[in-house]
N, C-alpha and C positions, 0 to 999 in steps of 0.2 A: 940388438936393438930391440926393446919392448914397444909394443903397440900402444898407443893412447886409447882412451875410451872412446873416441870418434872413430877410430879406424876399424872398430869391431862391430858387426851388427847388434850384438846385446849392448854395446856402449851407445850407440846411436840412440837405441830405444829407450834406455834409462835416461839418456840427456834430453830426449824429447818429452819424456813423462815430467820432468821438471820444469819444462817451458810453458808459459800461458797458452791458451788456446789461439789467440791472435797471432802470436809468434809462430806457432806451428803452421797455420794456415799461410803466413807469409814465407816461411822456409819451403813449404810446399810449391807455391806459386814461383818463388824463385828458382827452385830446382826444375820446374818446368820450363821456365824461360831459357835457363841455361841449356837444357836438352834440346830445345827448339833451336837455339842459337848453334848449338854443335852440329845437329842434323843440318841447318842450313848451310853451313860451312863444308859438309860433306857431299851434300846433294842439292846445288842451288838451282838447278834445273827443275827439280820437282817442286820445290819451293816457289818459284816463279810461275811455273804452270798453275798451282794451286791459288796463288795470289791473282794471277789473270782470270781464273774461272770464276772466283769468288766475286771479284770486280765486274765480271761479265753478267753474272746473274744479278748482282745488286743494282746495276745501271739499267739493266733490262726491266726489272720489276718496279724500279723507283722513277721510271722517266716520268716526266711531267704531261706527256700527251697521250 
């Protein structure tokens, strides 16, 4: 079975060079989001604690009184 262009690092770089800059940024954001989603499935307690911590700090700093 022969690897396609996208399955090799050199093929991914060559394919990325042909894409416009906006599409490359969109692909990078999508890859980061996919990574975060996979990480949150593996370690939900860590993601929950970070969300709680960020929410706590934001609520503390943005309280109206």
